N, C-alpha and C positions, 0 to 999 in steps of 0.2 A: 518461870520467868517472874520478875518482880511486879508489883501492882502500881508502882509510880516510877517515872523517869529519874534520872539523877538530879533533876532539878525540882522534884516534887509533884510534877503534873501526872494526875492519875492515868493510868494505862487501862485499856479494855480489849478483850479477845477480839480480833477482826474476823468477824463471820466464822466460817469453818477453817480458816488459815491457822497454820500453827504459828501465829504471832499476836502478840499484844502491841497496841498501838496507843499513843497519846489521845486523850479524849478531845484534844483541840488539833486540828489539822492545818496544813499550809497549803492552799491552793495556787497553782501558778498562774492563773489567768491575769491577775491584776500586777503580778511581777514585772510585766511589760510596761507599766506605768513609772517605773523607776527610770531616773534621768539617764543612767548608763549602767553597763554590766557590772562595773566596780561596785556600785551601790547595790545592785540587785544581788550580787554575791555576798555581800556584806550582810543584808537583810536575812538570806537564807542561812548563812553560818551563824548568826545570832539566834535564830530560831532554833537550829539544832542545838546549840550550846546552852539554851534555856529550857531543853526538854522536849521540844516538839519533835516527834518521831514519824508521823504521817504526813506524806508529801504527795501532792496529786497534780498532774499536769496533762496537757493534750497536745497532740500533733498539730492541731489547727490554730491554738492560741498565738496570736501576733505572729503567724506564718513561721513558726518555730522558734522566735526569738526567746520566749520565756523558758522553753526547754534548754536552750544554749545558756541562759543566764542561771536557770536552776542548776544545771550540770556544773557550772563554775562554782556555784555555792556549795555544792555538795561534794566537790573533789576533797579527797581524804577524809570524808565523813560518811561515805555511801553506807558503810557497814552499821552505822548507827540509826539508819532511817528504814522505814517501809515505803517503797517508792511505787506509786500508781502511775500508769499513763495510759492514754486511750486515744482510739481513732473513731471516726464516723466515716466509712467508705460510702454511705448512702448509696446502697443497692448495687455498687460495683463488685467485682468478684473478690473472693476471700484472698487471693494473692496479693491484691493492693493493700489489704489490711496488714499482711506480714511486711510487705515493703515499708509501709508507713512505721511499723514498729521498728524495724532495722533503722530507719532514718531518725526516729525518736531517741533509740539507743545511743546513736553516735552524737546526738546533740546533747543529751543528758550525762555522755561520757560513763556509760554503765555497760556492764556486760549483759545485765538483764533487770527488768522490773520486778519486784516483788509480786505485783498483780498487772495484768494488761487486759484493758477491756476494748473489745471491738463492737461498737454499737451501731445499729441501723434501724431506722423504722422501717425500712423496705426489706430488710434482709439482704442476705448475698445472693448475687447471681451465679450460676455455676458456669 
């Protein structure tokens, strides 16, 4: 894989994954501050078109709104990005994390993330 995106942004190996990602990432948390979905989608599209390849979101950001809006922006561009999403089931059972993942994927309009993180300070209950 090349060492820079088509827009010239440097790429780096992502941990042990078989992927290189842009050294600048796009976090979804503040995407919910956009005035509407159309504006948010345009922001995401411009980031992709300008070489940002690392995208991160979370099931809990703005009660899923940022995933919906990021999904709208990534539509037709998903193959150009490394998409991460995460949940924090906070001590609830592991099945809830999988349910949260399914909901995230539906909102992100994606068959699957490049990376999924299920975090919890308390661990999962059996």
